[in-house]
C-alpha positions, 0 to 999 in steps of 0.5 A: 468821815465827811464834814457835815458841820463846821463851827467857826469863831468870829473875833480872831477867826472868821474876821481879821485883825481889821474886824473884817471878813476876808473874801477867801473866807467868804469864798470857802464858807459859800462853797462849803454851804453849796456842798451841803455842809452846815455852818454855825457861827460860835461866838462870845458876841451878842446876837445884834454884834454878831449879826452885823458881821454874818450878813456877809455870809450865806443865808442858811446858817445859825449862831450860837452867841454869848458863849453858848447861851443863846442860839438863834437863827440869822433871822433872829428866832431862838432855838436854845437859851441858857440864862444865868439866874438872877440870884447868882447874878447878883451875888457875883456882882456883890462879890466883885464891887471893886471891879464895878467899873469893868462890869455889865449885865447883859439881857435877852432883849429885842433892842433897848436895855440889853447891855446895862453898866453903872457908868458908860464912859463914851470916851474910854480909850479901849471900849468907847467905839464900841459904846458909841456903836452900840448906844442904842442897846446900852443903858445906865443903872446904879447901883448895877445890882438894881437892873436885876430888880425888874422893869415896869411893863403895861398891865391891862388888868390894872392889878395891884402895884408892886415895887416901882411899878405905877398904876397900870404897870406890873414888874417883869423880872427877867434872868440875864444872860450873863454878867460881863467884865472887860477891861485890861489883861491884868484887871480881868485876870484879877477878876478871874482869880476873885471868881475862882475863889467864891464859895458859890463857884460851882453855881455858874461857868466862866468863859474867858478870852484874852487878847494879849497884843491888844491888852484887853480881855473879856470874862463872861459869868455864864449859867452853870454848865454852859459853854460853846462846846455844850451848845454846839454839842446839843445842836449837833445832837438835834441835827442828827450829825456825829461828833466826827462830822464836826470841824471847829476852828477857834483861836482863844480860851473860850473856844477850847470846849468847842474844839474839845467836842469837835471830831476835827478841831483846827487852831488858828495860827494866831491863837493863844499858845495854850491852845496851839499846845494841844496837839490839834491841827494849826492853820494859818493866822486870820490875816492869812485867811487861815479859816478858808485854809482850813475849810479847803484842806479839811472839809472840801479836800474830797471835792477837789479834782 
């Protein structure tokens, strides 16, 4: 059955190890779009972080970000949004206090105060570069749980004061997108073990990404039932596209549900071994433009002369 939608991960898939998009990938994606195939970028990154990458790609595409919690157009219009209840986020933070230096709370906000941490080490050897590039989106709040207590907003009616609001303000309460943990692989494996043993484990979903060669890992705590696969399935249904007409390409654990949903799952050559062992087709690595190779072989083959 012809492919009508290609869902692709970013890091380790579209991007090479230098975090650049190979020209071969751009050409293959452009040809796919010209052939009428829909492109959806599916990533664990925040929207603004992903947008910096996809600006090099054809205009007509959508982004599923935050491991399935949000779906937006390239211009920022929101199509789907699945937020983590603040009460669940608070319990997760309270249960993982010993990992506070690795934790952040992420919100769906226009720019400022998107990513809240208890302390930001701008010179962190692993995360310092990201912190400095994302300075306008970051904020420090101590204790971290207090970022879930609401923030003051202007109130024209000058209603009764609430909490920390001053005269002319009320508190606006936002559910976050996720609680995120970033750190060395061993540390985040410990976070994963702790979360899996909680008595309210059924109230949230975990998205786990691990880069062993770089010794860095990311764990996202999301609303119950949220994943890249669920978000992709919902979008395909909305577009009237059958799963047999969906091709998905990924390289890490958080891509698994997306690959399982797709009628044609393709694993990158640089993928974690756990995905390679599933019996799915394996393409070249991200440094060999494996994404372009897969698109040409599986999605564009019928157009080749």
